[in-house]
N, C-alpha and C positions, 0 to 999 in steps of 0.2 A: 504494500500500500504506500503510494507516494502522495504526500500532501503538501500544499502550500498553505501555511497557517498565517492568517493576517488578523491582527487585533490592535486596538488602541494601546498606546504606551500608558498604562495605568501608573499612578504614583506608587502603588504597592510593588511594582516591578522595577521602577526606576532606580531604587537604591541598590539593587543587585547589579545593574549595569554600571553604576558608579564604582562599586566596590570590587567588581570582577568575580564575585562569589554569589551563586544562586541561593538567595535567602529571601524569597518573596514574602510580602505581608499583604493582608487583605485579599480581595478578589479570588477566593479559593476556587470558584468555578473555572476561572481562567488558568491559574497556575497549576492546578492539578491535572488539567487536560494537557497543558504544555509538557509536564513531567511524563505523563503516560505516552504521549506521542513521541517524545524524545527516546523512550525506551523501546517502543514497539513498531515505529514506522520510519520510512525514509522521509524526512520532513525538512522543510525550510521555514524558519520562523521569521516573520516580519512584524515588527512593532512600529506603528505609525504615530508620531507625535501629533496630537490634535490640539495642543495648547489649552486644554481644559483640565484644571486641577493638576497641572504639571509644571515643573520648573526646568524642564529639559531645554537647554539654551543652545545646543549645537546648531551650526549653520550648514553643516554638510551631513550626508548619510554616513553611517558607520556600521561596520561588521564587528561584533564583539563576541569573544569567546569567554564563557563563564565556567568557573570551576563548579562542577555539579551537574552540568548539562553536556551531553555528547555533541550536540549540534550548535553551531554559532547562531547568533541572533543578528538580523539585519535591522537597524534602527533608522527610520526615515525622519529626517528633520521636519520641523513644523514651519510656522510662519517666519521664523528667524532666518530661513534660507533666502528671504527676500528683504530688500532694504525697507526701513521703517517708513520712508516717505510714501510708500505705496498704500499705507494705512489699511482700510478694510478690505481692499482687493487681495491682500496677502492670503486671506482665508480661502478665497476662490482659487488662487494660484496654487496653494498648498494641495487642495483636493485634486486639481488637474494633474499636478506633478506626481502625487501618490498614485493616481490611476494609471498614468503612463508607466511608472516604474514597476508596479505590480503586474501590469499587462506584459511588460517585457520579461519579468520573472516567470510568468506562465509559459511564455514561448521557450524560455531556456530550460526550465525544470520539467515541463510537460507532465504536470501532476495528474493523478487520478481524480483529484478534486481540489478545489480552493475552499478552505474553511475560513469564513470571514465574518467579523462581528458587525453589529449595528452601527458602531461609530464610523465604519467604512461603507455605509449603505450606498453612497454615490458611486464608490468604486465598484461595489458588487453589481449595481445596475449596469454600469459601463461594461464590466466583464461579460455580463449576460448577453450583450450585443456583439462584442467583438471577439469572443473566444468560444470554443466548443467545450471548454473544461466544465466539468460538473461543479456546481456552486452550492455549497451549504451555508446558509445564512444563520448566524447565531444571535439570538435576541435574549437579553437578560432581564426582561420585564418591560412593562409598558409605562411610558412617561407622558405627561400632558401634551408635550409637543407632538408626540406620535398620534394622539387622538385629534389634536388640532389639524394635523396634516390631512386627515380624511375629509375635512370640510373644504379644503382646497381654496381658501380665500385669497392668499397671497401667492406670488410666484414660487417662493420657497416651499410653501405647503403643497402646491400642485406638483412641484418636482418630487417632493418626498412621496406623495401619494403614487406617482408614476413609478418611482423606485420600488415601493412596496408591492406593486402589482406585477412585477416582472415574473417570468416563469422560472423560478429557481428550482433546483432539484430537490431541496429539502430545507425546511425551516426547523431549527431546534430552539425551543423557547423555555426559559426558566419559569417554573411556577412559583411566583413570589406573592401571589394574592392580588396582583395589580389589575386583574381583569383581562388576562392575556387571551382567554378563549374568545371572548366577545370581539376583541380588537382583531385577532387573527382572521375571524370569520368575515369581518368587514374589509380588512386591508388587503388580504392576499388574493391572488388569482385562484379561482376555485380548484384548479387542477394541481396546485402545489401541495405535496405532502407536508404534514407538520407534526412535530412531537412536542408535547408539553411535559416537562419533567421537574419534579421537586429536586432541590439540591440535596446532597448527602449530609449526614450529621454524624459526627463522632462525639462520644461523651466528652465534655470538656475535661481536660487534664488539670490536675492541681499540683502546683509547685510545692516542693517540700517546705520551703519557707514562704509564708504569705507576704505579699507586698506590704511594706510598712504604711502605705497610704490608705489601705483598706480599713474600714471601721473595725473597732474591736468587736469581738464576739460577745455582744452584750444582749442577753436574753430579756432584759427589761425594756428593750426598745424594739419596735417593729421597723425593719429596714425595707424601704421601698426603692427598687432599683430601676434605673433608666440606662439603657446601653445603646449608643448609636451616635450618628453625627448630630451636632447641635445646630441644626438648620431648620427653617420654618416647616418644610415638608415632613420632617420627622416628628413634629408635635412637641418639641422641647419647651416652647413657650407655654403651651397649654398644660404640660406636665408640671412645670414650675408653679403656675398659678393654682392648679388643682391641688397639688401637694400642700402648698401654703394654706389653702382653705381648710384642708383636713388637719394640718398641724395646729391651726388656731383652736381646734376643738380638743386636741390632745397634745399640747405643746411639749410635754416632757416624755412622750412615749413614741414619737415618730422620728425617723431619720431618713433623709433622701441620699441615695448613692447614685451619683450621676457620672457615667463613664463615657467620654467622647470629647471631641473637639469640633469647633466650627464657629460661625459668625455670631452665634447667640451665647457663647460661653460667658461673656461679660454680663449679658442680660441676666443669666441665671444667678451669678454671684450678687449682683446689685439688687435683684428682686428679693432674694433671701435676706440680705442685709437690711433692706428697707422695711421688711416685715418683722425684723427682730428675730429672725430664724437662722441667722448665720451659723450658729452652733449646731443646727440640725442638718447641715449640708456637708457631705463629703463629695468633692468634685475632683475627678481624675481625668486628665486629658487623654493620656494613652496608657494602656495596660497590656503587657505582654500576654500572648494568647494562653500561655501556661498558667497565668494568674486568673483567667476568666472563670475557671472552675471554682477557685476560691471566692471570687466575687459572688457567683451564684449561690455558693454555700452560705455566705453571710446574709444574703437577701431573703426576706420572708415573702415579699410580694414583688412581682415583675410587671412593669407597665410599658406597653408599646402603643403609641398614638400615631403611627406612620400613616399619613394620609394617602399614600400610594399603594399600600398593601402590607399585610402583616404575616407573611410567610418568609420573612428574611432569614438569613443564616442565624443571627442571634436569637430570633424568636423560635426557630426550630430547635436550637440547643436548649432553650428554656423549656420547650414542650417535652423534649426527650428526657430531661432529668426530672420532670414533674414539678415545675415551679408554679405556684398560684399566679394567674395572669389576669390582667385587665387590658382589653383592646376595644376599639370602636366597633359598632355594628357595621355590617356590610353595606355597600352602596350599589344596590342592584341595577340602577340605571346605567352605570358604566362598568359593572362587573367586579368592582373592587371588593375583595374578601368574600365573594360568593363561594370560591373554592375553599376558603377557610371554614365557612359554615358547613360545607360538606364533609370536611375532615374532622372538625371538632364539634361534638354534640353540645346542645345548650347548657347541659349541666357541668361542663368543664370550665371553659374560660368565661369570666364575667365580661359582658359586653355593655358598654355605655352608648347612648344614642349617637354621639359623634365625637370626634377628637376635640372639638371646640367646647363641649359641654363640661366645663370645669367643675360645676356643682355635682354632676353625676360622678365624675372622677373622684372628687373628695369623698362622697358618700360610699363609693365602692372601696376606697382605701380604708375608711373607718370601719366598714363592715368586716373586711378581712383582718383588720387590726384587732377588733374586739372579739372575734370568734375564731379561736385557734382550731377548733374542730372543723369549721368550714374551710379553713386553709388546708387542712390535711385531706379532707374529702376532695376538694378541687384538685389538689396536687396528685392524688392517686388516680383520679379519672383522666386528667390530662396525660399523665405518663402512660396509662393503659391505652388511650386513644392513639397517642403518638407511636406506640410500639407497632400498631397495625399498618402504618403507612410510611414510616421513615426507614431508610436504609443507611448503611455506612458510606463514607466518601469513596472507599475502595470499590464497593459495589456500584455506586452511582456512576463513577468514571468508567468502570468496566462496561456498563450498559451503553454508554455513549460511544466508546471505542468500537464495541461490537456493531453498533449501527453504522458507523463510518466504514468498517470493513465490508459490510453488506453492500453499501453504496458503491464502493470501489469495484466489487465483483459483479454488480448488476449489469445486464446487457443493454437495458433500455429504461426509459422513464417508468413504464408500467411495472417493471420488477422493483424499482426503487419504491414506488407507491405501495406495492404489496408488502415489501419488507418493512416499511414504516408502519403499516397497519398491524402486521404481526407483532412488531416490536412494541407498539402502543398497547395492544391487548395483553401481552405478557407483562408489561410494566404496570398497567392498571391492576392486574391480578395480584402482583406481588407487592406493589407499593401503595395501591389505593388512590392513585392520582386520577384526575379527570382531564379530558382534552376535548 
């Protein structure tokens, strides 16, 4: 199996490129597939700098060999390859340049398939026109701009809609609760096979020595945990306001454990200080992954107010270990968390009317705080439900690689579609996902 693998240069991969040692952080869906392909396939890796959440400043493309990977990585420069006076047109030139370079690599490598992510959607659409290579498009969830594109009001939205409607050989989409099924049905050409798959989950490891920044193991307080980027879409503002409302009813008995960094980090600190609740906040910007298990162990309640979907990696970990959880109700009009409803029965996770309902959040926190028995019952039900549909990362990656191998061997589009249907049925049967 020969693959040309193209993805955005994520910040979690950039540090490895700088150090020369493969030690990725974040984006486990990406780096685990990279590791598996590196072991099992003839592969060329291309990371394209898209200048989003990236500090990559190279002005030229580079080929970098990393200790820990057999195959080198080709890194494509972003906007910086063009002079600054070109301003906004640099983004357009970047995409054109990336498309031409990747097209040339297709001609040189002659891969069985091009496996390309959504950040390179314009490149993927271009390749579907100018090459006969099989194209697998990887989507990691649905974002508002992707829904806006289907309305096609602006030139960019119309172009995106056209890109989505190309006849790709396969779409693989992460099931993150963002309403992917509804979007795929509206966006894709009807003939394009698609797979919707949950990410894998390994039980969080616990370091021998807990991080000194974690709160003390104090059974006199109920610790309420928030884990994720401190950005508006993740609901950190609402978590802060809702927790403070709950704390005002039980000021000596509640503590917030907030783990993550982002533009609202200062808002969290200032809001707690203004409410006189500064001593009830433990805020940690970054925590090594081997310390996440310790953080979960300290927490009594886990809250996720993600407005885009609540089947994220962190949430799946919380489900697997059976942590009492609070999340918003599903948004059936756009499909957000409809899949979550199907996986988690009503007697497991506490659902509040919306992420913005801070009164309901405060009441849910106080309910779980005041009733240890309810916490234990919810925890047991969540863990039991999760056991039915979650699999390990090893199994999750194996299934994806197995699908790619079937595509490489397929003689025509009909065989690919049939392989996708068989794979989907097998995956639904073993993991309980919907597509």
